[in-house]
C-alpha positions in Angstrom: 0.0 0.0 0.0 1.3 3.4 -1.0 0.7 6.8 0.7 1.0 10.2 -0.8 3.0 12.8 1.1 3.2 16.6 0.6 6.5 18.2 1.3 7.4 21.9 1.6 10.9 23.3 1.8 11.6 27.0 2.4 14.9 28.7 2.3 14.9 32.4 3.2 17.5 35.1 3.5 16.8 38.7 4.6 19.3 41.5 4.3 19.4 44.8 6.2 20.1 46.8 3.0 19.7 46.1 -0.7 22.2 43.6 -2.1 23.1 42.4 -5.5 22.7 38.6 -5.8 25.0 36.7 -8.0 23.7 33.7 -10.0 22.2 31.1 -7.7 22.0 27.3 -8.5 19.1 25.5 -6.9 19.2 21.7 -6.7 15.9 21.0 -5.1 14.0 19.0 -7.7 13.8 15.2 -7.7 15.8 13.4 -10.3 13.8 12.1 -13.3 15.1 8.6 -12.7 14.1 8.3 -9.1 11.9 5.4 -8.1 9.5 7.5 -6.1 6.7 8.8 -8.3 6.3 12.6 -8.1 2.8 13.7 -8.7 3.3 17.5 -8.5 6.3 19.9 -8.1 6.4 23.7 -7.9 9.1 26.2 -7.1 8.5 29.8 -6.2 11.3 32.3 -6.0 11.3 35.8 -4.5 12.1 38.4 -5.8 9.7 37.6 -8.5 11.7 39.4 -11.2 14.4 36.9 -12.2 15.6 34.8 -15.0 15.6 31.0 -14.7 17.4 28.4 -16.8 16.7 24.7 -16.1 19.8 22.5 -16.7 20.8 18.9 -16.1 24.2 17.9 -14.7 26.2 14.9 -15.8 24.1 12.5 -13.7 20.7 13.8 -15.2 19.8 15.7 -12.0 17.9 19.0 -12.5 19.4 22.3 -11.5 17.7 25.7 -11.7 20.1 28.6 -12.4 18.6 31.9 -11.3 19.9 35.4 -12.3 18.6 38.5 -10.6 18.8 41.8 -12.5 18.1 44.1 -9.5 19.2 44.5 -5.9 17.0 43.0 -3.3 16.5 42.8 0.5 15.1 39.3 0.5 15.8 36.0 -1.3 13.3 33.2 -0.8 12.9 29.8 -2.4 9.8 27.7 -1.7 9.5 24.1 -3.0 6.2 22.2 -2.8 5.9 18.6 -4.0 3.6 15.6 -3.7 5.3 12.2 -3.8 4.0 8.6 -3.5 5.8 6.5 -0.9 5.7 2.8 -1.4 7.6 -0.2 -0.1 10.0 -1.8 -2.7 11.2 -5.3 -2.1 
């Protein structure tokens, strides 16, 4: 019997003054070859004004490369996913 679980991961940084963020690489997405079925996945990034490029490394793991054009006082990444947990023999 399998159960579905919902996971939320939040990473948040706050700065006392506006800062320029360099390119950020986020590695918080399940690999396409994982045995656990992923029913839904979403990633929200603040500040909302950014550029995102999805890439895959040499092992086929997803990476999101984020570039921010303006200074900001906050950087926040929220990941929500639903996975199906099952026993494998």
